[in-house]
mmCIF file as gemmi writes it, N, C-alpha and C atoms, coordinates in Angstrom:
data_model
loop_
_atom_site.group_PDB
_atom_site.id
_atom_site.type_symbol
_atom_site.label_atom_id
_atom_site.label_alt_id
_atom_site.label_comp_id
_atom_site.label_asym_id
_atom_site.label_entity_id
_atom_site.label_seq_id
_atom_site.pdbx_PDB_ins_code
_atom_site.Cartn_x
_atom_site.Cartn_y
_atom_site.Cartn_z
_atom_site.occupancy
_atom_site.B_iso_or_equiv
_atom_site.pdbx_formal_charge
_atom_site.auth_seq_id
_atom_site.auth_asym_id
_atom_site.pdbx_PDB_model_num
ATOM 1 N N . MET Axp A 1 ? 0.751 -1.541 -0.305 1 0 ? 1 A 1
ATOM 2 C CA . MET Axp A 1 ? 0.172 0.279 0.063 1 0 ? 1 A 1
ATOM 3 C C . MET Axp A 1 ? 0.662 0.997 -0.287 1 0 ? 1 A 1
ATOM 4 N N . VAL Axp A 2 ? 0.504 2.399 -1.121 1 0 ? 2 A 1
ATOM 5 C CA . VAL Axp A 2 ? 1.177 3.324 -1.433 1 0 ? 2 A 1
ATOM 6 C C . VAL Axp A 2 ? 1.093 3.982 0.268 1 0 ? 2 A 1
ATOM 7 N N . THR Axp A 3 ? 1.497 5.065 1.391 1 0 ? 3 A 1
ATOM 8 C CA . THR Axp A 3 ? 1.403 5.954 1.724 1 0 ? 3 A 1
ATOM 9 C C . THR Axp A 3 ? 0.853 7.282 1.262 1 0 ? 3 A 1
ATOM 10 N N . SER Axp A 4 ? 0.296 7.934 1.687 1 0 ? 4 A 1
ATOM 11 C CA . SER Axp A 4 ? 0.385 9.621 1.857 1 0 ? 4 A 1
ATOM 12 C C . SER Axp A 4 ? 1.728 10.484 2.058 1 0 ? 4 A 1
ATOM 13 N N . GLU Axp A 5 ? 2.604 9.95 2.714 1 0 ? 5 A 1
ATOM 14 C CA . GLU Axp A 5 ? 3.935 10.627 2.829 1 0 ? 5 A 1
ATOM 15 C C . GLU Axp A 5 ? 4.29 10.15 1.787 1 0 ? 5 A 1
ATOM 16 N N . ALA Axp A 6 ? 4.934 9.265 1.174 1 0 ? 6 A 1
ATOM 17 C CA . ALA Axp A 6 ? 5.198 8.413 0.605 1 0 ? 6 A 1
ATOM 18 C C . ALA Axp A 6 ? 4.983 8.749 -1.769 1 0 ? 6 A 1
ATOM 19 N N . PHE Axp A 7 ? 3.509 8.919 -1.23 1 0 ? 7 A 1
ATOM 20 C CA . PHE Axp A 7 ? 2.991 9.152 -2.67 1 0 ? 7 A 1
ATOM 21 C C . PHE Axp A 7 ? 3.375 11.587 -3.039 1 0 ? 7 A 1
ATOM 22 N N . LYS Axp A 8 ? 3.28 12.203 -1.458 1 0 ? 8 A 1
ATOM 23 C CA . LYS Axp A 8 ? 3.784 12.746 -1.71 1 0 ? 8 A 1
ATOM 24 C C . LYS Axp A 8 ? 4.97 13.376 -1.725 1 0 ? 8 A 1
ATOM 25 N N . LYS Axp A 9 ? 6.419 12.381 -1.613 1 0 ? 9 A 1
ATOM 26 C CA . LYS Axp A 9 ? 7.177 12.549 -2.238 1 0 ? 9 A 1
ATOM 27 C C . LYS Axp A 9 ? 7.871 12.879 -3.394 1 0 ? 9 A 1
ATOM 28 N N . VAL Axp A 10 ? 6.896 11.404 -4.227 1 0 ? 10 A 1
ATOM 29 C CA . VAL Axp A 10 ? 7.005 10.893 -5.711 1 0 ? 10 A 1
ATOM 30 C C . VAL Axp A 10 ? 6.543 12.613 -6.713 1 0 ? 10 A 1
ATOM 31 N N . LEU Axp A 11 ? 5.088 13.283 -5.481 1 0 ? 11 A 1
ATOM 32 C CA . LEU Axp A 11 ? 4.376 14.602 -6.189 1 0 ? 11 A 1
ATOM 33 C C . LEU Axp A 11 ? 5.485 15.094 -6.574 1 0 ? 11 A 1
ATOM 34 N N . ILE Axp A 12 ? 6.214 15.936 -5.133 1 0 ? 12 A 1
ATOM 35 C CA . ILE Axp A 12 ? 6.73 17.007 -5.198 1 0 ? 12 A 1
ATOM 36 C C . ILE Axp A 12 ? 8.347 16.952 -6.295 1 0 ? 12 A 1
ATOM 37 N N . LYS Axp A 13 ? 8.656 15.438 -6.112 1 0 ? 13 A 1
ATOM 38 C CA . LYS Axp A 13 ? 10.21 14.695 -7.084 1 0 ? 13 A 1
ATOM 39 C C . LYS Axp A 13 ? 9.768 15.163 -8.614 1 0 ? 13 A 1
ATOM 40 N N . TYR Axp A 14 ? 8.379 14.714 -9.078 1 0 ? 14 A 1
ATOM 41 C CA . TYR Axp A 14 ? 7.943 14.056 -10.149 1 0 ? 14 A 1
ATOM 42 C C . TYR Axp A 14 ? 7.785 16.494 -10.644 1 0 ? 14 A 1
ATOM 43 N N . LEU Axp A 15 ? 6.46 16.742 -10.446 1 0 ? 15 A 1
ATOM 44 C CA . LEU Axp A 15 ? 6.116 17.715 -10.552 1 0 ? 15 A 1
ATOM 45 C C . LEU Axp A 15 ? 7.87 19.139 -10.243 1 0 ? 15 A 1
ATOM 46 N N . ASN Axp A 16 ? 8.106 18.763 -9.824 1 0 ? 16 A 1
ATOM 47 C CA . ASN Axp A 16 ? 9.372 19.959 -9.543 1 0 ? 16 A 1
ATOM 48 C C . ASN Axp A 16 ? 8.386 20.623 -8.355 1 0 ? 16 A 1
ATOM 49 N N . LEU Axp A 17 ? 8.166 20.937 -7.728 1 0 ? 17 A 1
ATOM 50 C CA . LEU Axp A 17 ? 7.44 21.346 -6.816 1 0 ? 17 A 1
ATOM 51 C C . LEU Axp A 17 ? 8.13 21.712 -6.038 1 0 ? 17 A 1
ATOM 52 N N . GLU Axp A 18 ? 9.429 22.504 -5.971 1 0 ? 18 A 1
ATOM 53 C CA . GLU Axp A 18 ? 10.207 23.54 -5.379 1 0 ? 18 A 1
ATOM 54 C C . GLU Axp A 18 ? 9.987 24.154 -3.249 1 0 ? 18 A 1
ATOM 55 N N . ASP Axp A 19 ? 10.17 24.028 -2.898 1 0 ? 19 A 1
ATOM 56 C CA . ASP Axp A 19 ? 10.234 25.118 -1.424 1 0 ? 19 A 1
ATOM 57 C C . ASP Axp A 19 ? 8.601 24.15 -0.59 1 0 ? 19 A 1
ATOM 58 N N . ILE Axp A 20 ? 8.177 23.059 -1.341 1 0 ? 20 A 1
ATOM 59 C CA . ILE Axp A 20 ? 7.378 22.718 -0.691 1 0 ? 20 A 1
ATOM 60 C C . ILE Axp A 20 ? 7.798 20.795 -0.655 1 0 ? 20 A 1
ATOM 61 N N . THR Axp A 21 ? 7.014 21.095 0.963 1 0 ? 21 A 1
ATOM 62 C CA . THR Axp A 21 ? 7.303 19.429 1.57 1 0 ? 21 A 1
ATOM 63 C C . THR Axp A 21 ? 6.278 18.892 1.947 1 0 ? 21 A 1
ATOM 64 N N . PRO Axp A 22 ? 6.313 17.583 2.441 1 0 ? 22 A 1
ATOM 65 C CA . PRO Axp A 22 ? 5.368 16.477 2.846 1 0 ? 22 A 1
ATOM 66 C C . PRO Axp A 22 ? 4.069 17.527 3.378 1 0 ? 22 A 1
ATOM 67 N N . ASN Axp A 23 ? 5.044 17.32 4.029 1 0 ? 23 A 1
ATOM 68 C CA . ASN Axp A 23 ? 4.158 18.322 5.548 1 0 ? 23 A 1
ATOM 69 C C . ASN Axp A 23 ? 3.085 19.458 5.249 1 0 ? 23 A 1
ATOM 70 N N . ASP Axp A 24 ? 3.356 20.195 4.223 1 0 ? 24 A 1
ATOM 71 C CA . ASP Axp A 24 ? 2.696 22.041 3.842 1 0 ? 24 A 1
ATOM 72 C C . ASP Axp A 24 ? 1.406 21.012 2.54 1 0 ? 24 A 1
ATOM 73 N N . ILE Axp A 25 ? 1.419 19.54 2.014 1 0 ? 25 A 1
ATOM 74 C CA . ILE Axp A 25 ? 0.273 19.458 1.13 1 0 ? 25 A 1
ATOM 75 C C . ILE Axp A 25 ? -0.32 18.623 2.402 1 0 ? 25 A 1
ATOM 76 N N . GLU Axp A 26 ? -1.828 18.859 2.239 1 0 ? 26 A 1
ATOM 77 C CA . GLU Axp A 26 ? -3.622 18.163 3.065 1 0 ? 26 A 1
ATOM 78 C C . GLU Axp A 26 ? -3.907 16.748 1.984 1 0 ? 26 A 1
ATOM 79 N N . ASP Axp A 27 ? -4.074 16.009 2.87 1 0 ? 27 A 1
ATOM 80 C CA . ASP Axp A 27 ? -4.756 14.634 1.79 1 0 ? 27 A 1
ATOM 81 C C . ASP Axp A 27 ? -5.798 15.603 0.72 1 0 ? 27 A 1
ATOM 82 N N . ASN Axp A 28 ? -6.789 16.038 1.905 1 0 ? 28 A 1
ATOM 83 C CA . ASN Axp A 28 ? -8.16 17.004 0.732 1 0 ? 28 A 1
ATOM 84 C C . ASN Axp A 28 ? -8.018 17.767 0.602 1 0 ? 28 A 1
ATOM 85 N N . ASP Axp A 29 ? -6.465 17.94 -0.349 1 0 ? 29 A 1
ATOM 86 C CA . ASP Axp A 29 ? -6.08 19.636 -0.662 1 0 ? 29 A 1
ATOM 87 C C . ASP Axp A 29 ? -6.106 19.498 -2.101 1 0 ? 29 A 1
ATOM 88 N N . ALA Axp A 30 ? -7.242 20.458 -2.241 1 0 ? 30 A 1
ATOM 89 C CA . ALA Axp A 30 ? -7.278 20.188 -4.22 1 0 ? 30 A 1
ATOM 90 C C . ALA Axp A 30 ? -5.422 19.672 -5.006 1 0 ? 30 A 1
ATOM 91 N N . LEU Axp A 31 ? -5.653 18.977 -6.056 1 0 ? 31 A 1
ATOM 92 C CA . LEU Axp A 31 ? -4.492 18.871 -7.275 1 0 ? 31 A 1
ATOM 93 C C . LEU Axp A 31 ? -4.75 20.328 -8.2 1 0 ? 31 A 1
ATOM 94 N N . PHE Axp A 32 ? -6.137 21.081 -8.318 1 0 ? 32 A 1
ATOM 95 C CA . PHE Axp A 32 ? -6.501 21.316 -9.964 1 0 ? 32 A 1
ATOM 96 C C . PHE Axp A 32 ? -6.833 22.647 -8.786 1 0 ? 32 A 1
ATOM 97 N N . GLY Axp A 33 ? -7.081 23.99 -9.864 1 0 ? 33 A 1
ATOM 98 C CA . GLY Axp A 33 ? -7.382 25.129 -9.194 1 0 ? 33 A 1
ATOM 99 C C . GLY Axp A 33 ? -6.413 25.557 -7.949 1 0 ? 33 A 1
ATOM 100 N N . GLU Axp A 34 ? -7.044 26.992 -8.128 1 0 ? 34 A 1
ATOM 101 C CA . GLU Axp A 34 ? -6.799 28.226 -6.782 1 0 ? 34 A 1
ATOM 102 C C . GLU Axp A 34 ? -6.578 27.62 -5.253 1 0 ? 34 A 1
ATOM 103 N N . ASP Axp A 35 ? -7.5 26.821 -5.169 1 0 ? 35 A 1
ATOM 104 C CA . ASP Axp A 35 ? -7.459 26.686 -3.566 1 0 ? 35 A 1
ATOM 105 C C . ASP Axp A 35 ? -6.92 25.56 -3.178 1 0 ? 35 A 1
ATOM 106 N N . GLY Axp A 36 ? -6.14 24.815 -4.124 1 0 ? 36 A 1
ATOM 107 C CA . GLY Axp A 36 ? -5.34 23.734 -4.034 1 0 ? 36 A 1
ATOM 108 C C . GLY Axp A 36 ? -3.041 23.269 -4.514 1 0 ? 36 A 1
ATOM 109 N N . LEU Axp A 37 ? -3.254 22.48 -4.944 1 0 ? 37 A 1
ATOM 110 C CA . LEU Axp A 37 ? -1.806 22.943 -4.81 1 0 ? 37 A 1
ATOM 111 C C . LEU Axp A 37 ? -1.474 23.329 -6.626 1 0 ? 37 A 1
ATOM 112 N N . GLY Axp A 38 ? -2.067 23.971 -7.448 1 0 ? 38 A 1
ATOM 113 C CA . GLY Axp A 38 ? -2.762 24.909 -8.021 1 0 ? 38 A 1
ATOM 114 C C . GLY Axp A 38 ? -2.049 24.707 -9.47 1 0 ? 38 A 1
ATOM 115 N N . LEU Axp A 39 ? -2.522 22.546 -9.868 1 0 ? 39 A 1
ATOM 116 C CA . LEU Axp A 39 ? -1.111 22.222 -10.661 1 0 ? 39 A 1
ATOM 117 C C . LEU Axp A 39 ? -2.546 22.694 -12.045 1 0 ? 39 A 1
ATOM 118 N N . ASP Axp A 40 ? -1.656 22.4 -13.433 1 0 ? 40 A 1
ATOM 119 C CA . ASP Axp A 40 ? -2.041 22.685 -14.341 1 0 ? 40 A 1
ATOM 120 C C . ASP Axp A 40 ? -2.235 21.447 -15.412 1 0 ? 40 A 1
ATOM 121 N N . SER Axp A 41 ? -2.635 21.77 -17.129 1 0 ? 41 A 1
ATOM 122 C CA . SER Axp A 41 ? -2.899 20.143 -17.698 1 0 ? 41 A 1
ATOM 123 C C . SER Axp A 41 ? -1.214 19.816 -18.07 1 0 ? 41 A 1
ATOM 124 N N . VAL Axp A 42 ? -0.233 20.285 -17.968 1 0 ? 42 A 1
ATOM 125 C CA . VAL Axp A 42 ? 0.889 19.972 -18.03 1 0 ? 42 A 1
ATOM 126 C C . VAL Axp A 42 ? 1.516 19.294 -17.036 1 0 ? 42 A 1
ATOM 127 N N . ASP Axp A 43 ? 0.863 19.522 -16.249 1 0 ? 43 A 1
ATOM 128 C CA . ASP Axp A 43 ? 1.401 18.977 -14.658 1 0 ? 43 A 1
ATOM 129 C C . ASP Axp A 43 ? 0.026 17.3 -14.437 1 0 ? 43 A 1
ATOM 130 N N . SER Axp A 44 ? -0.507 17.721 -14.849 1 0 ? 44 A 1
ATOM 131 C CA . SER Axp A 44 ? -0.981 15.913 -15.196 1 0 ? 44 A 1
ATOM 132 C C . SER Axp A 44 ? -1.396 15.397 -15.237 1 0 ? 44 A 1
ATOM 133 N N . ILE Axp A 45 ? -0.406 15.354 -17.096 1 0 ? 45 A 1
ATOM 134 C CA . ILE Axp A 45 ? 0.499 14.28 -17.825 1 0 ? 45 A 1
ATOM 135 C C . ILE Axp A 45 ? 1.523 13.939 -17.192 1 0 ? 45 A 1
ATOM 136 N N . GLU Axp A 46 ? 2.208 14.757 -17.058 1 0 ? 46 A 1
ATOM 137 C CA . GLU Axp A 46 ? 3.42 14.488 -15.621 1 0 ? 46 A 1
ATOM 138 C C . GLU Axp A 46 ? 2.51 13.814 -14.484 1 0 ? 46 A 1
ATOM 139 N N . LEU Axp A 47 ? 2.07 13.988 -14.124 1 0 ? 47 A 1
ATOM 140 C CA . LEU Axp A 47 ? 0.808 12.77 -12.541 1 0 ? 47 A 1
ATOM 141 C C . LEU Axp A 47 ? 1.599 11.66 -13.231 1 0 ? 47 A 1
ATOM 142 N N . VAL Axp A 48 ? 0.624 11.586 -14.253 1 0 ? 48 A 1
ATOM 143 C CA . VAL Axp A 48 ? 0.252 9.972 -15.314 1 0 ? 48 A 1
ATOM 144 C C . VAL Axp A 48 ? 1.479 9.284 -15.369 1 0 ? 48 A 1
ATOM 145 N N . LEU Axp A 49 ? 2.064 9.852 -15.627 1 0 ? 49 A 1
ATOM 146 C CA . LEU Axp A 49 ? 3.626 9.599 -15.691 1 0 ? 49 A 1
ATOM 147 C C . LEU Axp A 49 ? 4.175 8.684 -15.02 1 0 ? 49 A 1
ATOM 148 N N . ALA Axp A 50 ? 4.032 9.302 -14.516 1 0 ? 50 A 1
ATOM 149 C CA . ALA Axp A 50 ? 5.007 9.365 -12.835 1 0 ? 50 A 1
ATOM 150 C C . ALA Axp A 50 ? 4.37 8.403 -11.902 1 0 ? 50 A 1
ATOM 151 N N . ILE Axp A 51 ? 2.79 8.167 -12.233 1 0 ? 51 A 1
ATOM 152 C CA . ILE Axp A 51 ? 2.249 7.367 -10.994 1 0 ? 51 A 1
ATOM 153 C C . ILE Axp A 51 ? 2.17 5.254 -11.845 1 0 ? 51 A 1
ATOM 154 N N . GLU Axp A 52 ? 2.066 5.728 -13.536 1 0 ? 52 A 1
ATOM 155 C CA . GLU Axp A 52 ? 2.414 4.494 -13.913 1 0 ? 52 A 1
ATOM 156 C C . GLU Axp A 52 ? 4.166 4.021 -13.917 1 0 ? 52 A 1
ATOM 157 N N . LYS Axp A 53 ? 5.167 5.212 -13.529 1 0 ? 53 A 1
ATOM 158 C CA . LYS Axp A 53 ? 6.342 4.591 -13.996 1 0 ? 53 A 1
ATOM 159 C C . LYS Axp A 53 ? 7.238 4.313 -12.19 1 0 ? 53 A 1
ATOM 160 N N . GLU Axp A 54 ? 6.345 5.257 -11.627 1 0 ? 54 A 1
ATOM 161 C CA . GLU Axp A 54 ? 6.992 4.307 -9.453 1 0 ? 54 A 1
ATOM 162 C C . GLU Axp A 54 ? 5.403 3.42 -9.241 1 0 ? 54 A 1
ATOM 163 N N . TYR Axp A 55 ? 4.437 2.719 -10.04 1 0 ? 55 A 1
ATOM 164 C CA . TYR Axp A 55 ? 3.385 2.453 -8.719 1 0 ? 55 A 1
ATOM 165 C C . TYR Axp A 55 ? 2.654 0.514 -10.056 1 0 ? 55 A 1
ATOM 166 N N . GLY Axp A 56 ? 3.198 1.482 -11.073 1 0 ? 56 A 1
ATOM 167 C CA . GLY Axp A 56 ? 3.041 0.296 -13.06 1 0 ? 56 A 1
ATOM 168 C C . GLY Axp A 56 ? 0.931 0.591 -12.483 1 0 ? 56 A 1
ATOM 169 N N . VAL Axp A 57 ? 0.469 1.531 -12.378 1 0 ? 57 A 1
ATOM 170 C CA . VAL Axp A 57 ? -1.327 2.091 -12.421 1 0 ? 57 A 1
ATOM 171 C C . VAL Axp A 57 ? -0.686 2.844 -13.496 1 0 ? 57 A 1
ATOM 172 N N . LYS Axp A 58 ? -1.787 2.624 -14.524 1 0 ? 58 A 1
ATOM 173 C CA . LYS Axp A 58 ? -2.326 3.201 -15.802 1 0 ? 58 A 1
ATOM 174 C C . LYS Axp A 58 ? -3.493 3.527 -15.072 1 0 ? 58 A 1
ATOM 175 N N . ILE Axp A 59 ? -4.133 5.037 -15.46 1 0 ? 59 A 1
ATOM 176 C CA . ILE Axp A 59 ? -5.099 5.32 -15.124 1 0 ? 59 A 1
ATOM 177 C C . ILE Axp A 59 ? -5.952 6.074 -16.653 1 0 ? 59 A 1
ATOM 178 N N . THR Axp A 60 ? -6.696 5.17 -17.255 1 0 ? 60 A 1
ATOM 179 C CA . THR Axp A 60 ? -7.362 4.899 -18.309 1 0 ? 60 A 1
ATOM 180 C C . THR Axp A 60 ? -8.702 5.047 -18.229 1 0 ? 60 A 1
ATOM 181 N N . ASP Axp A 61 ? -8.816 6.247 -17.646 1 0 ? 61 A 1
ATOM 182 C CA . ASP Axp A 61 ? -10.563 5.478 -16.836 1 0 ? 61 A 1
ATOM 183 C C . ASP Axp A 61 ? -11.051 7.418 -17.164 1 0 ? 61 A 1
ATOM 184 N N . SER Axp A 62 ? -11.149 8.493 -18.309 1 0 ? 62 A 1
ATOM 185 C CA . SER Axp A 62 ? -10.991 9.795 -18.754 1 0 ? 62 A 1
ATOM 186 C C . SER Axp A 62 ? -12.374 9.781 -18.543 1 0 ? 62 A 1
ATOM 187 N N . LYS Axp A 63 ? -13.513 8.753 -17.656 1 0 ? 63 A 1
ATOM 188 C CA . LYS Axp A 63 ? -14.696 9.597 -17.53 1 0 ? 63 A 1
ATOM 189 C C . LYS Axp A 63 ? -14.491 9.613 -16.437 1 0 ? 63 A 1
ATOM 190 N N . ASN Axp A 64 ? -13.689 9.419 -16.059 1 0 ? 64 A 1
ATOM 191 C CA . ASN Axp A 64 ? -13.486 9.126 -14.298 1 0 ? 64 A 1
ATOM 192 C C . ASN Axp A 64 ? -12.33 10.669 -13.893 1 0 ? 64 A 1
ATOM 193 N N . TYR Axp A 65 ? -12.211 11.464 -14.805 1 0 ? 65 A 1
ATOM 194 C CA . TYR Axp A 65 ? -10.418 11.553 -14.661 1 0 ? 65 A 1
ATOM 195 C C . TYR Axp A 65 ? -10.851 12.821 -12.995 1 0 ? 65 A 1
ATOM 196 N N . GLN Axp A 66 ? -11.685 13.987 -13.766 1 0 ? 66 A 1
ATOM 197 C CA . GLN Axp A 66 ? -12.543 14.57 -12.301 1 0 ? 66 A 1
ATOM 198 C C . GLN Axp A 66 ? -12.215 14.207 -10.7 1 0 ? 66 A 1
ATOM 199 N N . THR Axp A 67 ? -12.868 12.716 -11.026 1 0 ? 67 A 1
ATOM 200 C CA . THR Axp A 67 ? -13.392 12.389 -9.606 1 0 ? 67 A 1
ATOM 201 C C . THR Axp A 67 ? -11.828 11.491 -9.145 1 0 ? 67 A 1
ATOM 202 N N . ILE Axp A 68 ? -11.303 10.928 -10.053 1 0 ? 68 A 1
ATOM 203 C CA . ILE Axp A 68 ? -10.14 10.748 -9.316 1 0 ? 68 A 1
ATOM 204 C C . ILE Axp A 68 ? -8.348 11.72 -8.714 1 0 ? 68 A 1
ATOM 205 N N . PHE Axp A 69 ? -8.391 12.497 -9.938 1 0 ? 69 A 1
ATOM 206 C CA . PHE Axp A 69 ? -7.757 13.862 -9.562 1 0 ? 69 A 1
ATOM 207 C C . PHE Axp A 69 ? -7.966 14.689 -8.671 1 0 ? 69 A 1
ATOM 208 N N . ALA Axp A 70 ? -9.281 14.408 -8.658 1 0 ? 70 A 1
ATOM 209 C CA . ALA Axp A 70 ? -10.044 15.921 -7.538 1 0 ? 70 A 1
ATOM 210 C C . ALA Axp A 70 ? -9.406 16.096 -5.913 1 0 ? 70 A 1
ATOM 211 N N . THR Axp A 71 ? -8.447 14.946 -5.624 1 0 ? 71 A 1
ATOM 212 C CA . THR Axp A 71 ? -7.657 15.292 -4.133 1 0 ? 71 A 1
ATOM 213 C C . THR Axp A 71 ? -6.605 14.369 -4.217 1 0 ? 71 A 1
ATOM 214 N N . ILE Axp A 72 ? -5.588 14.516 -3.231 1 0 ? 72 A 1
ATOM 215 C CA . ILE Axp A 72 ? -4.545 13.576 -3.061 1 0 ? 72 A 1
ATOM 216 C C . ILE Axp A 72 ? -4.886 12.621 -2.744 1 0 ? 72 A 1
ATOM 217 N N . GLU Axp A 73 ? -5.809 12.514 -1.974 1 0 ? 73 A 1
ATOM 218 C CA . GLU Axp A 73 ? -6.496 11.57 -0.987 1 0 ? 73 A 1
ATOM 219 C C . GLU Axp A 73 ? -7.113 10.455 -2.414 1 0 ? 73 A 1
ATOM 220 N N . SER Axp A 74 ? -7.944 11.766 -3.17 1 0 ? 74 A 1
ATOM 221 C CA . SER Axp A 74 ? -8.834 10.595 -3.997 1 0 ? 74 A 1
ATOM 222 C C . SER Axp A 74 ? -7.485 9.749 -5.091 1 0 ? 74 A 1
ATOM 223 N N . LEU Axp A 75 ? -6.512 10.192 -5.565 1 0 ? 75 A 1
ATOM 224 C CA . LEU Axp A 75 ? -5.606 9.907 -6.358 1 0 ? 75 A 1
ATOM 225 C C . LEU Axp A 75 ? -5.272 8.467 -5.904 1 0 ? 75 A 1
ATOM 226 N N . LEU Axp A 76 ? -5.268 8.787 -4.219 1 0 ? 76 A 1
ATOM 227 C CA . LEU Axp A 76 ? -4.455 7.642 -3.354 1 0 ? 76 A 1
ATOM 228 C C . LEU Axp A 76 ? -4.409 6.628 -3.604 1 0 ? 76 A 1
ATOM 229 N N . ASN Axp A 77 ? -6.359 6.133 -3.286 1 0 ? 77 A 1
ATOM 230 C CA . ASN Axp A 77 ? -6.951 5.712 -3.155 1 0 ? 77 A 1
ATOM 231 C C . ASN Axp A 77 ? -7.503 4.936 -4.498 1 0 ? 77 A 1
ATOM 232 N N . TYR Axp A 78 ? -7.09 5.256 -5.594 1 0 ? 78 A 1
ATOM 233 C CA . TYR Axp A 78 ? -6.86 4.89 -7.202 1 0 ? 78 A 1
ATOM 234 C C . TYR Axp A 78 ? -5.825 4.328 -7.487 1 0 ? 78 A 1
ATOM 235 N N . ILE Axp A 79 ? -4.447 4.061 -6.796 1 0 ? 79 A 1
ATOM 236 C CA . ILE Axp A 79 ? -3.523 4.078 -7.149 1 0 ? 79 A 1
ATOM 237 C C . ILE Axp A 79 ? -3.431 2.552 -6.381 1 0 ? 79 A 1
ATOM 238 N N . ASN Axp A 80 ? -4.107 2.478 -5.333 1 0 ? 80 A 1
ATOM 239 C CA . ASN Axp A 80 ? -3.732 2.491 -3.983 1 0 ? 80 A 1
ATOM 240 C C . ASN Axp A 80 ? -4.463 0.936 -4.973 1 0 ? 80 A 1
ATOM 241 N N . GLU Axp A 81 ? -6.667 1.271 -4.62 1 0 ? 81 A 1
ATOM 242 C CA . GLU Axp A 81 ? -7.384 -0.021 -5.799 1 0 ? 81 A 1
ATOM 243 C C . GLU Axp A 81 ? -6.738 -0.422 -6.335 1 0 ? 81 A 1
ATOM 244 N N . ASN Axp A 82 ? -5.594 -0.05 -7.797 1 0 ? 82 A 1
ATOM 245 C CA . ASN Axp A 82 ? -5.622 -0.258 -8.404 1 0 ? 82 A 1
ATOM 246 C C . ASN Axp A 82 ? -4.237 -1.269 -8.619 1 0 ? 82 A 1
ATOM 247 N N . LYS Axp A 83 ? -3.102 -0.719 -7.183 1 0 ? 83 A 1
ATOM 248 C CA . LYS Axp A 83 ? -1.846 -1.297 -7.765 1 0 ? 83 A 1
ATOM 249 C C . LYS Axp A 83 ? -1.37 -2.611 -8.457 1 0 ? 83 A 1
ATOM 250 N N . LYS Axp A 84 ? -1.159 -3.404 -8.292 1 0 ? 84 A 1
ATOM 251 C CA . LYS Axp A 84 ? -0.446 -4.84 -8.527 1 0 ? 84 A 1
ATOM 252 C C . LYS Axp A 84 ? 0.909 -5.191 -8.089 1 0 ? 84 A 1
């Protein structure tokens, strides 16, 4: 099982989030938009690639992207449910 702390470290590494530590990110923070981490469409591509590389999980369900990528917690739940 991927922990929240470990996932946040991967997120910071792959998205080059400078001056942010895992402790700065709450599990219920939005990934996109001004209220959360403020990621954009380019970041989403990088994130999908990072998840595939680090965890072997492919995100192919484009209908549910908004739900899957809503928060750190929702994305982490998806990873853990689909990790082999």
